[in-house]
KEKE-660887 format. One record per residue: residue number from 1; residue in three letters; chain; x, y, z of N, C-alpha, C in turn. Coordinates in steps of 0.2 Angstrom, whole numbers. Layout:
BEGIN
+-----+-----+----+-------+-------+-------+-------+-------+-------+-------+-------+-------+
|   i |  aa | ch |   n_X |   n_Y |   n_Z |  ca_X |  ca_Y |  ca_Z |   c_X |   c_Y |   c_Z |
+-----+-----+----+-------+-------+-------+-------+-------+-------+-------+-------+-------+
| NUM | ALA |  A |     X |     Y |     Z |     X |     Y |     Z |     X |     Y |     Z |
...
+-----+-----+----+-------+-------+-------+-------+-------+-------+-------+-------+-------+
//
This chain:
BEGIN
+-----+-----+----+-------+-------+-------+-------+-------+-------+-------+-------+-------+
|   i |  aa | ch |   n_X |   n_Y |   n_Z |  ca_X |  ca_Y |  ca_Z |   c_X |   c_Y |   c_Z |
+-----+-----+----+-------+-------+-------+-------+-------+-------+-------+-------+-------+
|   1 | MET |  A |     4 |    -6 |     0 |     0 |     0 |     0 |     4 |     6 |     0 |
|   2 | SER |  A |     3 |    11 |    -4 |     6 |    18 |    -4 |     6 |    21 |     3 |
|   3 | ARG |  A |    10 |    26 |     4 |    10 |    30 |    10 |     4 |    34 |    10 |
|   4 | GLU |  A |     1 |    36 |     4 |    -5 |    40 |     4 |   -11 |    35 |     6 |
|   5 | GLY |  A |   -11 |    29 |     4 |   -16 |    24 |     6 |   -16 |    23 |    13 |
|   6 | SER |  A |   -10 |    22 |    16 |    -9 |    21 |    23 |   -12 |    26 |    27 |
|   7 | VAL |  A |   -10 |    33 |    25 |   -13 |    38 |    29 |   -20 |    39 |    28 |
|   8 | ALA |  A |   -23 |    37 |    22 |   -31 |    37 |    22 |   -34 |    32 |    26 |
|   9 | GLU |  A |   -31 |    26 |    26 |   -33 |    21 |    30 |   -33 |    23 |    38 |
|  10 | GLU |  A |   -28 |    26 |    40 |   -27 |    28 |    47 |   -33 |    33 |    48 |
|  11 | GLN |  A |   -34 |    38 |    44 |   -39 |    43 |    45 |   -46 |    40 |    45 |
|  12 | TYR |  A |   -47 |    35 |    41 |   -53 |    31 |    42 |   -54 |    28 |    48 |
|  13 | ARG |  A |   -49 |    24 |    51 |   -50 |    21 |    57 |   -51 |    26 |    63 |
|  14 | SER |  A |   -47 |    31 |    63 |   -48 |    36 |    68 |   -55 |    39 |    68 |
|  15 | LEU |  A |   -57 |    41 |    62 |   -64 |    44 |    61 |   -70 |    39 |    63 |
|  16 | TYR |  A |   -69 |    33 |    61 |   -74 |    28 |    63 |   -74 |    27 |    70 |
|  17 | ARG |  A |   -68 |    27 |    73 |   -68 |    25 |    80 |   -71 |    32 |    84 |
|  18 | LYS |  A |   -69 |    37 |    82 |   -72 |    43 |    85 |   -79 |    44 |    85 |
|  19 | TYR |  A |   -83 |    42 |    80 |   -90 |    42 |    80 |   -93 |    36 |    80 |
|  20 | ARG |  A |   -90 |    31 |    83 |   -93 |    24 |    84 |   -99 |    25 |    90 |
|  21 | PRO |  A |  -105 |    23 |    89 |  -110 |    24 |    94 |  -107 |    21 |   101 |
|  22 | GLN |  A |  -108 |    25 |   106 |  -106 |    23 |   113 |  -112 |    22 |   118 |
|  23 | GLY |  A |  -118 |    24 |   116 |  -124 |    23 |   120 |  -130 |    21 |   116 |
|  24 | PRO |  A |  -135 |    18 |   119 |  -141 |    16 |   115 |  -144 |    21 |   111 |
|  25 | GLN |  A |  -144 |    27 |   113 |  -147 |    33 |   109 |  -143 |    34 |   103 |
|  26 | GLU |  A |  -137 |    32 |   102 |  -132 |    34 |    97 |  -132 |    29 |    91 |
|  27 | VAL |  A |  -136 |    23 |    92 |  -136 |    18 |    87 |  -141 |    20 |    82 |
|  28 | LEU |  A |  -139 |    21 |    76 |  -144 |    23 |    71 |  -147 |    18 |    67 |
|  29 | GLY |  A |  -154 |    19 |    66 |  -157 |    14 |    61 |  -159 |     8 |    64 |
|  30 | GLN |  A |  -158 |     6 |    70 |  -159 |     0 |    73 |  -163 |     1 |    80 |
|  31 | GLU |  A |  -168 |     5 |    79 |  -172 |     6 |    85 |  -176 |     0 |    88 |
|  32 | HIS |  A |  -178 |    -5 |    84 |  -181 |   -11 |    86 |  -176 |   -15 |    90 |
|  33 | VAL |  A |  -170 |   -15 |    89 |  -165 |   -19 |    93 |  -164 |   -15 |    99 |
|  34 | VAL |  A |  -162 |    -9 |    99 |  -161 |    -5 |   105 |  -167 |    -5 |   110 |
|  35 | ARG |  A |  -173 |    -4 |   107 |  -179 |    -4 |   112 |  -179 |   -11 |   115 |
|  36 | ALA |  A |  -178 |   -16 |   112 |  -179 |   -23 |   115 |  -174 |   -24 |   120 |
|  37 | LEU |  A |  -168 |   -22 |   119 |  -162 |   -23 |   123 |  -163 |   -19 |   130 |
|  38 | MET |  A |  -165 |   -13 |   129 |  -166 |    -9 |   135 |  -172 |   -11 |   139 |
|  39 | GLY |  A |  -177 |   -14 |   136 |  -183 |   -16 |   139 |  -181 |   -23 |   143 |
|  40 | ALA |  A |  -177 |   -27 |   140 |  -175 |   -33 |   144 |  -170 |   -32 |   150 |
|  41 | VAL |  A |  -166 |   -27 |   149 |  -162 |   -25 |   155 |  -166 |   -22 |   160 |
|  42 | ARG |  A |  -170 |   -18 |   158 |  -175 |   -14 |   163 |  -179 |   -19 |   167 |
|  43 | GLU |  A |  -181 |   -24 |   164 |  -185 |   -29 |   167 |  -182 |   -35 |   170 |
|  44 | GLY |  A |  -175 |   -35 |   169 |  -171 |   -41 |   172 |  -172 |   -47 |   168 |
|  45 | ARG |  A |  -174 |   -47 |   162 |  -175 |   -53 |   158 |  -171 |   -54 |   152 |
|  46 | LEU |  A |  -164 |   -52 |   153 |  -159 |   -52 |   147 |  -157 |   -59 |   146 |
|  47 | ALA |  A |  -157 |   -61 |   139 |  -155 |   -68 |   137 |  -148 |   -69 |   138 |
|  48 | HIS |  A |  -146 |   -75 |   139 |  -138 |   -76 |   140 |  -135 |   -77 |   133 |
|  49 | ALA |  A |  -138 |   -77 |   127 |  -135 |   -78 |   121 |  -139 |   -74 |   116 |
|  50 | PHE |  A |  -135 |   -70 |   112 |  -139 |   -66 |   106 |  -135 |   -68 |   100 |
|  51 | LEU |  A |  -139 |   -67 |    94 |  -137 |   -68 |    88 |  -139 |   -61 |    84 |
|  52 | PHE |  A |  -134 |   -57 |    82 |  -135 |   -51 |    79 |  -133 |   -52 |    71 |
|  53 | CYS |  A |  -138 |   -51 |    67 |  -138 |   -53 |    60 |  -138 |   -46 |    56 |
|  54 | GLY |  A |  -135 |   -46 |    51 |  -136 |   -40 |    46 |  -130 |   -38 |    42 |
|  55 | PRO |  A |  -130 |   -34 |    37 |  -125 |   -32 |    33 |  -119 |   -28 |    37 |
|  56 | ARG |  A |  -113 |   -28 |    35 |  -108 |   -25 |    38 |  -109 |   -18 |    39 |
|  57 | GLY |  A |  -106 |   -15 |    44 |  -107 |    -8 |    45 |  -113 |    -5 |    48 |
|  58 | THR |  A |  -118 |   -10 |    50 |  -124 |    -7 |    53 |  -125 |    -7 |    60 |
|  59 | GLY |  A |  -119 |    -8 |    64 |  -119 |    -7 |    71 |  -120 |   -13 |    75 |
|  60 | LYS |  A |  -118 |   -19 |    73 |  -119 |   -25 |    77 |  -114 |   -25 |    82 |
|  61 | THR |  A |  -107 |   -24 |    81 |  -102 |   -25 |    86 |  -103 |   -19 |    91 |
|  62 | SER |  A |  -105 |   -13 |    88 |  -106 |    -7 |    93 |  -111 |    -8 |    98 |
|  63 | THR |  A |  -117 |   -11 |    95 |  -122 |   -13 |   100 |  -120 |   -18 |   105 |
|  64 | ALA |  A |  -116 |   -23 |   103 |  -114 |   -28 |   108 |  -110 |   -25 |   113 |
|  65 | ARG |  A |  -106 |   -20 |   111 |  -102 |   -16 |   116 |  -106 |   -12 |   121 |
|  66 | ILE |  A |  -111 |    -9 |   118 |  -116 |    -5 |   122 |  -120 |   -10 |   127 |
|  67 | LEU |  A |  -121 |   -16 |   125 |  -125 |   -21 |   129 |  -120 |   -23 |   135 |
|  68 | ALA |  A |  -114 |   -23 |   133 |  -109 |   -25 |   139 |  -108 |   -19 |   144 |
|  69 | LYS |  A |  -109 |   -13 |   142 |  -110 |    -7 |   146 |  -116 |    -8 |   150 |
|  70 | MET |  A |  -121 |   -10 |   147 |  -128 |   -10 |   151 |  -127 |   -14 |   157 |
|  71 | VAL |  A |  -124 |   -20 |   156 |  -124 |   -25 |   162 |  -118 |   -24 |   167 |
|  72 | ASN |  A |  -113 |   -20 |   164 |  -107 |   -18 |   169 |  -107 |   -11 |   172 |
|  73 | CYS |  A |  -111 |    -7 |   169 |  -110 |     0 |   171 |  -111 |     0 |   179 |
|  74 | GLU |  A |  -107 |     5 |   182 |  -107 |     5 |   190 |  -114 |     7 |   192 |
|  75 | GLN |  A |  -118 |    10 |   188 |  -125 |    13 |   190 |  -130 |     7 |   188 |
|  76 | GLY |  A |  -128 |     2 |   186 |  -132 |    -3 |   183 |  -133 |   -10 |   187 |
|  77 | PRO |  A |  -136 |   -15 |   184 |  -137 |   -15 |   177 |  -143 |   -10 |   175 |
|  78 | THR |  A |  -141 |    -6 |   169 |  -146 |    -1 |   167 |  -146 |    -1 |   160 |
|  79 | PRO |  A |  -152 |     1 |   157 |  -153 |     2 |   150 |  -150 |     8 |   147 |
|  80 | GLU |  A |  -148 |    12 |   152 |  -144 |    18 |   149 |  -138 |    19 |   153 |
|  81 | PRO |  A |  -132 |    16 |   151 |  -126 |    16 |   154 |  -123 |    23 |   154 |
|  82 | CYS |  A |  -120 |    25 |   159 |  -117 |    32 |   160 |  -112 |    34 |   155 |
|  83 | GLY |  A |  -108 |    29 |   153 |  -103 |    31 |   149 |   -96 |    34 |   152 |
|  84 | THR |  A |   -97 |    35 |   158 |   -91 |    39 |   161 |   -88 |    35 |   167 |
|  85 | CYS |  A |   -91 |    30 |   170 |   -88 |    26 |   175 |   -82 |    22 |   173 |
|  86 | ALA |  A |   -79 |    19 |   178 |   -73 |    15 |   176 |   -74 |    10 |   171 |
|  87 | GLN |  A |   -80 |     6 |   173 |   -82 |     1 |   169 |   -84 |     3 |   162 |
|  88 | CYS |  A |   -88 |     8 |   161 |   -90 |    10 |   154 |   -84 |    13 |   150 |
|  89 | VAL |  A |   -79 |    16 |   153 |   -73 |    19 |   150 |   -69 |    13 |   148 |
|  90 | ALA |  A |   -68 |     8 |   152 |   -64 |     2 |   150 |   -67 |    -2 |   144 |
|  91 | ILE |  A |   -73 |    -2 |   144 |   -76 |    -5 |   138 |   -75 |    -1 |   132 |
|  92 | ARG |  A |   -76 |     5 |   133 |   -75 |    10 |   127 |   -68 |     9 |   124 |
|  93 | GLU |  A |   -63 |     9 |   128 |   -56 |     9 |   126 |   -54 |     2 |   124 |
|  94 | GLY |  A |   -58 |    -3 |   125 |   -57 |   -10 |   123 |   -52 |   -13 |   128 |
|  95 | GLN |  A |   -52 |   -11 |   134 |   -47 |   -13 |   139 |   -51 |   -17 |   145 |
|  96 | HIS |  A |   -57 |   -18 |   144 |   -61 |   -22 |   150 |   -59 |   -29 |   150 |
|  97 | LEU |  A |   -57 |   -32 |   155 |   -55 |   -39 |   156 |   -60 |   -44 |   155 |
|  98 | ASP |  A |   -66 |   -42 |   156 |   -72 |   -46 |   156 |   -76 |   -46 |   149 |
|  99 | VAL |  A |   -74 |   -41 |   145 |   -78 |   -40 |   139 |   -73 |   -42 |   133 |
| 100 | VAL |  A |   -74 |   -48 |   130 |   -69 |   -51 |   126 |   -72 |   -52 |   119 |
| 101 | GLU |  A |   -68 |   -49 |   114 |   -70 |   -49 |   107 |   -66 |   -54 |   104 |
| 102 | ILE |  A |   -69 |   -58 |   100 |   -66 |   -64 |    96 |   -67 |   -63 |    89 |
| 103 | ASP |  A |   -62 |   -63 |    85 |   -63 |   -63 |    77 |   -63 |   -70 |    75 |
| 104 | ALA |  A |   -69 |   -73 |    73 |   -70 |   -80 |    72 |   -66 |   -81 |    65 |
| 105 | ALA |  A |   -65 |   -76 |    61 |   -61 |   -77 |    55 |   -54 |   -80 |    56 |
| 106 | SER |  A |   -51 |   -77 |    62 |   -44 |   -79 |    63 |   -43 |   -83 |    70 |
| 107 | HIS |  A |   -49 |   -83 |    74 |   -48 |   -87 |    80 |   -55 |   -91 |    81 |
| 108 | GLY |  A |   -56 |   -95 |    76 |   -62 |   -99 |    76 |   -61 |  -106 |    76 |
| 109 | GLY |  A |   -55 |  -108 |    78 |   -54 |  -116 |    78 |   -56 |  -119 |    85 |
| 110 | VAL |  A |   -56 |  -125 |    85 |   -58 |  -129 |    91 |   -54 |  -127 |    97 |
| 111 | ASP |  A |   -48 |  -126 |    96 |   -43 |  -124 |   102 |   -46 |  -118 |   105 |
| 112 | ASP |  A |   -48 |  -113 |   101 |   -50 |  -107 |   104 |   -57 |  -108 |   107 |
| 113 | ALA |  A |   -61 |  -112 |   104 |   -68 |  -113 |   107 |   -67 |  -117 |   114 |
| 114 | ARG |  A |   -62 |  -121 |   114 |   -61 |  -125 |   120 |   -59 |  -121 |   126 |
| 115 | GLU |  A |   -54 |  -116 |   124 |   -52 |  -111 |   129 |   -58 |  -107 |   131 |
| 116 | LEU |  A |   -62 |  -105 |   127 |   -68 |  -101 |   129 |   -72 |  -105 |   133 |
| 117 | ARG |  A |   -73 |  -111 |   132 |   -78 |  -115 |   136 |   -75 |  -116 |   143 |
| 118 | GLU |  A |   -68 |  -116 |   143 |   -65 |  -117 |   150 |   -65 |  -111 |   154 |
| 119 | LYS |  A |   -64 |  -105 |   151 |   -64 |   -99 |   154 |   -71 |   -96 |   156 |
| 120 | ALA |  A |   -76 |   -97 |   152 |   -82 |   -94 |   153 |   -85 |   -95 |   160 |
| 121 | PRO |  A |   -85 |  -101 |   163 |   -88 |  -102 |   169 |   -84 |   -99 |   175 |
| 122 | THR |  A |   -78 |   -96 |   174 |   -75 |   -93 |   179 |   -78 |   -86 |   181 |
| 123 | ALA |  A |   -77 |   -84 |   187 |   -80 |   -78 |   189 |   -77 |   -72 |   186 |
| 124 | PRO |  A |   -81 |   -66 |   185 |   -78 |   -60 |   182 |   -72 |   -57 |   186 |
| 125 | VAL |  A |   -67 |   -54 |   182 |   -62 |   -52 |   185 |   -62 |   -44 |   187 |
| 126 | GLN |  A |   -66 |   -41 |   183 |   -66 |   -33 |   183 |   -73 |   -31 |   184 |
| 127 | GLY |  A |   -78 |   -34 |   181 |   -85 |   -31 |   181 |   -90 |   -36 |   184 |
| 128 | ARG |  A |   -96 |   -34 |   183 |  -102 |   -38 |   186 |  -103 |   -44 |   182 |
| 129 | GLU |  A |  -102 |   -44 |   175 |  -103 |   -50 |   171 |   -98 |   -50 |   165 |
| 130 | LYS |  A |   -97 |   -56 |   163 |   -93 |   -57 |   157 |   -97 |   -56 |   150 |
| 131 | VAL |  A |   -94 |   -53 |   145 |   -98 |   -53 |   139 |   -93 |   -55 |   133 |
| 132 | TYR |  A |   -94 |   -60 |   130 |   -90 |   -63 |   124 |   -94 |   -60 |   118 |
| 133 | ILE |  A |   -90 |   -57 |   114 |   -93 |   -54 |   107 |   -89 |   -58 |   102 |
| 134 | ILE |  A |   -92 |   -62 |    98 |   -89 |   -66 |    93 |   -91 |   -63 |    86 |
| 135 | ASP |  A |   -86 |   -60 |    82 |   -88 |   -57 |    76 |   -87 |   -62 |    70 |
| 136 | GLU |  A |   -90 |   -61 |    65 |   -90 |   -66 |    59 |   -91 |   -73 |    62 |
| 137 | ALA |  A |   -96 |   -74 |    66 |   -97 |   -80 |    69 |   -99 |   -86 |    64 |
| 138 | GLN |  A |  -101 |   -85 |    58 |  -102 |   -90 |    54 |   -96 |   -93 |    52 |
| 139 | ARG |  A |   -90 |   -91 |    53 |   -84 |   -93 |    51 |   -81 |   -98 |    57 |
| 140 | LEU |  A |   -84 |   -99 |    62 |   -82 |  -104 |    67 |   -82 |  -111 |    64 |
| 141 | SER |  A |   -77 |  -115 |    66 |   -77 |  -122 |    63 |   -82 |  -126 |    66 |
| 142 | ARG |  A |   -84 |  -132 |    64 |   -89 |  -136 |    66 |   -87 |  -138 |    73 |
| 143 | GLU |  A |   -81 |  -140 |    75 |   -78 |  -141 |    81 |   -79 |  -136 |    86 |
| 144 | ALA |  A |   -78 |  -130 |    84 |   -79 |  -124 |    88 |   -87 |  -123 |    90 |
| 145 | PHE |  A |   -91 |  -124 |    85 |   -98 |  -123 |    86 |  -100 |  -129 |    91 |
| 146 | ASP |  A |   -98 |  -135 |    91 |   -99 |  -140 |    96 |   -97 |  -138 |   103 |
| 147 | ALA |  A |   -91 |  -135 |   103 |   -89 |  -133 |   110 |   -93 |  -128 |   113 |
| 148 | LEU |  A |   -95 |  -123 |   108 |   -99 |  -117 |   110 |  -106 |  -120 |   112 |
| 149 | LEU |  A |  -108 |  -125 |   109 |  -115 |  -127 |   110 |  -115 |  -130 |   117 |
| 150 | LYS |  A |  -110 |  -133 |   120 |  -110 |  -136 |   126 |  -111 |  -130 |   132 |
| 151 | VAL |  A |  -108 |  -125 |   130 |  -108 |  -119 |   135 |  -115 |  -116 |   135 |
| 152 | PHE |  A |  -118 |  -116 |   129 |  -125 |  -113 |   128 |  -130 |  -118 |   131 |
| 153 | GLU |  A |  -129 |  -124 |   131 |  -134 |  -129 |   134 |  -134 |  -128 |   142 |
| 154 | GLU |  A |  -129 |  -127 |   145 |  -128 |  -125 |   152 |  -125 |  -119 |   153 |
| 155 | PRO |  A |  -128 |  -113 |   152 |  -125 |  -107 |   152 |  -123 |  -105 |   159 |
| 156 | PRO |  A |  -116 |  -103 |   160 |  -114 |  -102 |   167 |  -117 |   -95 |   169 |
| 157 | PRO |  A |  -118 |   -94 |   176 |  -121 |   -87 |   178 |  -116 |   -82 |   177 |
| 158 | GLY |  A |  -119 |   -76 |   175 |  -115 |   -70 |   174 |  -111 |   -70 |   168 |
| 159 | VAL |  A |  -113 |   -73 |   163 |  -110 |   -73 |   156 |  -115 |   -72 |   151 |
| 160 | ARG |  A |  -113 |   -68 |   146 |  -117 |   -67 |   140 |  -113 |   -68 |   134 |
| 161 | PHE |  A |  -116 |   -70 |   129 |  -113 |   -71 |   122 |  -117 |   -67 |   117 |
| 162 | VAL |  A |  -113 |   -64 |   113 |  -116 |   -60 |   107 |  -112 |   -63 |   101 |
| 163 | LEU |  A |  -116 |   -66 |    96 |  -113 |   -69 |    90 |  -115 |   -64 |    85 |
| 164 | ALA |  A |  -111 |   -61 |    81 |  -112 |   -56 |    76 |  -111 |   -60 |    69 |
| 165 | THR |  A |  -115 |   -59 |    64 |  -114 |   -62 |    58 |  -117 |   -59 |    52 |
| 166 | THR |  A |  -114 |   -59 |    46 |  -117 |   -56 |    40 |  -120 |   -62 |    36 |
| 167 | GLU |  A |  -120 |   -68 |    38 |  -122 |   -74 |    35 |  -126 |   -78 |    40 |
| 168 | PRO |  A |  -131 |   -77 |    42 |  -135 |   -81 |    47 |  -137 |   -88 |    44 |
| 169 | HIS |  A |  -138 |   -88 |    38 |  -139 |   -95 |    35 |  -134 |  -100 |    36 |
| 170 | LYS |  A |  -128 |   -98 |    37 |  -122 |  -102 |    38 |  -121 |  -105 |    45 |
| 171 | MET |  A |  -126 |  -102 |    50 |  -125 |  -104 |    57 |  -129 |  -110 |    58 |
| 172 | PRO |  A |  -126 |  -115 |    62 |  -130 |  -121 |    64 |  -136 |  -120 |    67 |
| 173 | PRO |  A |  -142 |  -123 |    65 |  -148 |  -122 |    69 |  -148 |  -123 |    76 |
| 174 | THR |  A |  -144 |  -128 |    79 |  -143 |  -129 |    86 |  -141 |  -123 |    90 |
| 175 | ILE |  A |  -136 |  -119 |    86 |  -134 |  -113 |    89 |  -139 |  -107 |    89 |
| 176 | VAL |  A |  -142 |  -106 |    83 |  -147 |  -101 |    82 |  -153 |  -102 |    87 |
| 177 | GLY |  A |  -155 |  -108 |    88 |  -161 |  -110 |    92 |  -160 |  -108 |    99 |
| 178 | ARG |  A |  -153 |  -107 |   101 |  -152 |  -105 |   108 |  -150 |   -98 |   109 |
| 179 | CYS |  A |  -151 |   -94 |   104 |  -149 |   -87 |   104 |  -156 |   -83 |   103 |
| 180 | GLN |  A |  -156 |   -77 |   106 |  -161 |   -72 |   104 |  -158 |   -68 |    98 |
| 181 | ARG |  A |  -162 |   -69 |    93 |  -160 |   -66 |    86 |  -162 |   -59 |    85 |
| 182 | PHE |  A |  -158 |   -54 |    83 |  -160 |   -48 |    81 |  -157 |   -46 |    74 |
| 183 | ASP |  A |  -161 |   -44 |    70 |  -159 |   -42 |    63 |  -158 |   -35 |    62 |
| 184 | PHE |  A |  -152 |   -33 |    60 |  -150 |   -26 |    59 |  -151 |   -25 |    52 |
| 185 | HIS |  A |  -153 |   -19 |    50 |  -155 |   -16 |    44 |  -150 |   -11 |    41 |
| 186 | ARG |  A |  -150 |   -11 |    34 |  -146 |    -6 |    31 |  -149 |     1 |    33 |
| 187 | GLY |  A |  -145 |     6 |    34 |  -148 |    13 |    35 |  -151 |    16 |    29 |
| 188 | SER |  A |  -156 |    20 |    29 |  -159 |    23 |    23 |  -154 |    28 |    21 |
| 189 | THR |  A |  -155 |    30 |    14 |  -150 |    35 |    11 |  -151 |    41 |    15 |
| 190 | GLU |  A |  -157 |    43 |    17 |  -158 |    49 |    21 |  -154 |    49 |    27 |
| 191 | LEU |  A |  -155 |    44 |    31 |  -152 |    43 |    38 |  -144 |    43 |    37 |
| 192 | VAL |  A |  -142 |    40 |    32 |  -134 |    40 |    32 |  -132 |    47 |    30 |
| 193 | ALA |  A |  -135 |    50 |    25 |  -133 |    57 |    23 |  -133 |    62 |    29 |
| 194 | GLU |  A |  -139 |    61 |    33 |  -139 |    66 |    39 |  -133 |    64 |    44 |
| 195 | HIS |  A |  -131 |    58 |    44 |  -126 |    57 |    49 |  -119 |    59 |    46 |
| 196 | LEU |  A |  -118 |    59 |    39 |  -112 |    61 |    36 |  -112 |    69 |    37 |
| 197 | LEU |  A |  -117 |    72 |    36 |  -117 |    80 |    37 |  -116 |    82 |    44 |
| 198 | ARG |  A |  -118 |    78 |    49 |  -116 |    80 |    56 |  -109 |    79 |    57 |
| 199 | VAL |  A |  -106 |    73 |    55 |   -99 |    71 |    56 |   -95 |    77 |    52 |
| 200 | ALA |  A |   -97 |    78 |    46 |   -93 |    83 |    42 |   -93 |    90 |    46 |
| 201 | GLN |  A |   -98 |    92 |    48 |   -99 |    98 |    52 |   -94 |    98 |    58 |
| 202 | ALA |  A |   -94 |    93 |    62 |   -90 |    92 |    68 |   -83 |    92 |    66 |
| 203 | GLU |  A |   -81 |    90 |    60 |   -74 |    89 |    58 |   -72 |    95 |    54 |
| 204 | GLY |  A |   -76 |   100 |    53 |   -74 |   106 |    49 |   -74 |   105 |    42 |
| 205 | ILE |  A |   -78 |   100 |    39 |   -78 |    98 |    32 |   -84 |   101 |    29 |
| 206 | SER |  A |   -83 |   105 |    24 |   -89 |   108 |    20 |   -91 |   102 |    15 |
| 207 | LEU |  A |   -97 |    99 |    17 |  -100 |    94 |    13 |  -106 |    96 |    11 |
| 208 | SER |  A |  -107 |    96 |     4 |  -114 |    98 |     1 |  -119 |    93 |     2 |
| 209 | PRO |  A |  -125 |    95 |     3 |  -131 |    90 |     4 |  -131 |    85 |    -2 |
| 210 | GLY |  A |  -129 |    87 |    -8 |  -129 |    82 |   -14 |  -124 |    77 |   -13 |
| 211 | ALA |  A |  -118 |    80 |   -11 |  -112 |    75 |   -10 |  -114 |    70 |    -5 |
| 212 | ALA |  A |  -117 |    72 |     1 |  -119 |    68 |     6 |  -124 |    62 |     4 |
| 213 | GLN |  A |  -128 |    64 |     0 |  -133 |    59 |    -3 |  -130 |    55 |    -8 |
| 214 | ALA |  A |  -125 |    57 |   -12 |  -121 |    53 |   -16 |  -117 |    47 |   -12 |
| 215 | ILE |  A |  -114 |    50 |    -7 |  -110 |    45 |    -3 |  -114 |    40 |     0 |
| 216 | ALA |  A |  -120 |    42 |     3 |  -125 |    38 |     6 |  -127 |    32 |     2 |
| 217 | ARG |  A |  -128 |    34 |    -5 |  -131 |    29 |   -10 |  -125 |    24 |   -11 |
| 218 | GLN |  A |  -119 |    27 |   -12 |  -113 |    22 |   -13 |  -112 |    17 |    -7 |
| 219 | SER |  A |  -113 |    20 |    -1 |  -112 |    15 |     5 |  -117 |    10 |     5 |
| 220 | GLU |  A |  -123 |    10 |     2 |  -128 |     5 |     2 |  -130 |     3 |     9 |
| 221 | GLY |  A |  -131 |     9 |    13 |  -134 |     8 |    20 |  -129 |     6 |    25 |
| 222 | SER |  A |  -122 |     6 |    24 |  -117 |     4 |    29 |  -114 |    11 |    31 |
| 223 | PHE |  A |  -116 |    12 |    38 |  -113 |    18 |    41 |  -105 |    18 |    41 |
| 224 | ARG |  A |  -102 |    13 |    42 |   -95 |    12 |    42 |   -92 |    13 |    35 |
| 225 | ASP |  A |   -95 |    11 |    30 |   -93 |    12 |    23 |   -94 |    19 |    21 |
| 226 | ALA |  A |   -99 |    22 |    24 |  -100 |    29 |    22 |   -95 |    34 |    25 |
| 227 | LEU |  A |   -93 |    32 |    31 |   -87 |    36 |    34 |   -81 |    35 |    30 |
| 228 | SER |  A |   -80 |    29 |    28 |   -74 |    27 |    24 |   -74 |    31 |    17 |
| 229 | LEU |  A |   -80 |    32 |    14 |   -80 |    36 |     8 |   -79 |    43 |     9 |
| 230 | LEU |  A |   -82 |    45 |    15 |   -81 |    52 |    17 |   -73 |    54 |    18 |
| 231 | ASP |  A |   -70 |    49 |    21 |   -62 |    50 |    21 |   -59 |    50 |    14 |
| 232 | GLN |  A |   -61 |    46 |    10 |   -58 |    46 |     3 |   -60 |    53 |     0 |
| 233 | ALA |  A |   -66 |    55 |     0 |   -68 |    61 |    -3 |   -64 |    67 |     0 |
| 234 | SER |  A |   -62 |    67 |     7 |   -59 |    73 |    10 |   -52 |    73 |     7 |
| 235 | VAL |  A |   -49 |    67 |     6 |   -42 |    67 |     3 |   -42 |    70 |    -4 |
| 236 | LEU |  A |   -47 |    68 |    -8 |   -48 |    71 |   -15 |   -50 |    78 |   -15 |
| 237 | GLY |  A |   -54 |    80 |   -11 |   -57 |    87 |   -11 |   -55 |    91 |    -6 |
| 238 | GLY |  A |   -51 |    89 |    -1 |   -49 |    93 |     4 |   -55 |    94 |     9 |
| 239 | ARG |  A |   -56 |   101 |    11 |   -61 |   102 |    16 |   -67 |   104 |    12 |
| 240 | GLU |  A |   -67 |   104 |     6 |   -73 |   106 |     2 |   -75 |   100 |    -2 |
| 241 | ILE |  A |   -81 |    97 |    -1 |   -83 |    91 |    -5 |   -90 |    93 |    -8 |
| 242 | ASP |  A |   -90 |    92 |   -14 |   -96 |    93 |   -18 |   -98 |    87 |   -22 |
| 243 | GLU |  A |  -103 |    87 |   -26 |  -105 |    81 |   -30 |   -99 |    79 |   -35 |
| 244 | ALA |  A |   -96 |    84 |   -37 |   -91 |    83 |   -42 |   -85 |    78 |   -39 |
| 245 | VAL |  A |   -84 |    79 |   -33 |   -78 |    76 |   -30 |   -80 |    68 |   -29 |
| 246 | VAL |  A |   -86 |    67 |   -27 |   -89 |    60 |   -26 |   -92 |    56 |   -32 |
| 247 | ALA |  A |   -92 |    60 |   -37 |   -95 |    57 |   -43 |   -91 |    51 |   -46 |
+-----+-----+----+-------+-------+-------+-------+-------+-------+-------+-------+-------+
//
């Protein structure tokens, strides 16, 4: 990758991390998911395993992290985590010892699942509950699914699992049947464009409404891809982005 490409990629990562949803009210376009999770926490009826399905960049992992805040916030369990206590800050910074993110694409083997099965029953080290977030869950091996199934059949207390996938049809029915499923939807062009305009204003970028609409259409409803495209456009057009830049 060229130096310019590396710089653009770093800008993208920084921008996306900066505007990643940190609380339930910041999750865009998934009100049905947020409402259900907040209600379950409020009533003390939260499931032990969840399956978050949907296209990339629609907020699955961010929502999983927010769920981890809900159950671990020092003011909780609460449907509206404070975002400022030591627990919430550690989760936001990716440094919470009991909130474990696993990329199944690179850590989906049976050894990883066996380690998870052995560690899951142990008591939380830092927070109230352990939360395991497994991204690209459809890429777990058959042996890994079998090991995970044993945990799901006898879920240890104080442990939650969130499996995120873009391809739910590749998930074993035995796993799906033991999870509470939520389907994440692509953001509408209007919603994505509004988000881009807010981010651009906060970043001091002059983004025309037409350019925001064009980027939103190109992103196909992915908020993450939309921010990536905004980064690319800012490299091409500087702080002034109109439709000619994004055409």
